N, C-alpha and C positions, 0 to 999 in steps of 0.2 A: 856575127853581128858586131857592131861597134860598141866597145865596153862603156864608153862615155854615154852613148845614146841609151844604152840599157839602164844605166844608173839614173840618168836624167828622166827617162820614162817612168822608172819606179818612183822617183820623187814626185813627178807630176801627178801620177795616179794617186799617191797618198795625199798630196795637197788637194786635189780635186775632190777626194772623198771626205775631206775635213768639213765639218758642219759650218758652213758659211754661205752667204749669199752676196750677189752683186746687184747693185741698183743704180740706175742712171736717170730715174724719174721717180716722182712721188708714188706712182702706182706700183712700180717695181719694188720700192722700199716697203710699202704696205704689204705686198705679197710675200716678200722675204720675211718680214717680221711675223706674219701669220704662220709661216712654216715653222717658226720657233715658238709658236703659241703665244705671241706677243702682239700688242697693238702698236700703232705708230707713236704712241705716247710713252712707251716703255723704253725710251732711249738710254736710260740709266742702266739697262741690263745688257747693253751691247758695246762693243768697241768697233771703231772704224779701222780698216786695214790700210793704212797709209792713204795715198791719193788714188787708189785703184778702184774705188767704188765698192769695195768689199766690206762686209760686216760679219762679226762673229760674236758669240755670247761671251760676256766677261768671265763667266765660269770656265770657259775653255782657253782663256788667255795663256795660262802656264803650259797647258798641253800644246798649244800652237807654237809657243816659244821653244819648247823642248824639241818638237818635230823639226822646226827650221834650223835649230842649232845642230841637231843630229845630221840633217841633210848636208850642212856645210862641212861637218866633220867627216862624213863618209866621202864627200868629194875630195877634200884635202887628203884624206888617208889614201885614196886611190892615186892621186897625183904623187904623193910621197913614196908609194910602193913602186912606182915606175922608175927604176934605176937608170935607164938609158934614154928615156924620152921616146922610145919606139913603140910603146904599148899604149897605156891609157892616155898619156900626154899627147901622143900623135893623134889618137882617136878624138880627143877633145878638140884639138885645133882643127883637124880635118872636118869634123862635124860643124863646128861654128863658122869656119871659113866658108863652107858650102852654104850654110844657113844664111849667111850675110852676103852672099853672091860675090865672093872674092874673085871668082873666075871671070866676072864681067867688069868689076870695078877696080880690082887690084888694090883696094883700100882695106887695110886691116883694122882700122879704128873701131868699127862696130863690133868686130869679133873680140877685140881686146876689152871693150866696154862690157860686152855680155859676160866675159869671164872675170871681170874685175881685175884685169892685169894692165900694166903699163909696159911700154917698150923697155924701160929700165928693169922691170921685174924679169923680163925674158932674157935680157942681156946678162944679168948677174947669175942666172941659173942655167948651167950648161945643158941640163936635161930639157928644160923648157925651150931653150934656143934650138936644140937639135930637133925636137918634136915639131916645133914651129916651122923650121926650114923644110923638113920632110913633108909636112902637110901642105905648105905653100907650093912646093914642087909638085906634089900629087894633084893639087887643084889646077895648076898650070898645065900639066900633062892631060888632064881630063878636058880642059878647055880646047887644047890643040887637037884632041881626038875627033 
């Protein structure tokens, strides 16, 4: 299996299990608050998770921050451990290129955005460049097949 996909799945599972709710209507908000044992008037006890419609308890704020920081570190550590770009880095680009339909669009901008990278980031790191080229080649070959 793809090492990047495995780590991403592990992170998604942990994030999805974190106590929070998403609400896009007043009814959903009230239902989510009720799951926390709160009423719609207890807004001083929750935080909003960016512009995603997500909410979590203020008391869980530090725990959420620690989890997200750890996820970023685990991802960076996996990239750093790939000395050639043919392991985790290749898997990372291969997964995200496929996920953003590079085989059809031949546009890498959505892939780079998803990874928080710029073309300059890739050009200045030979491991990233090598893995990126290999992954684009693989996606092209899959399209041709």
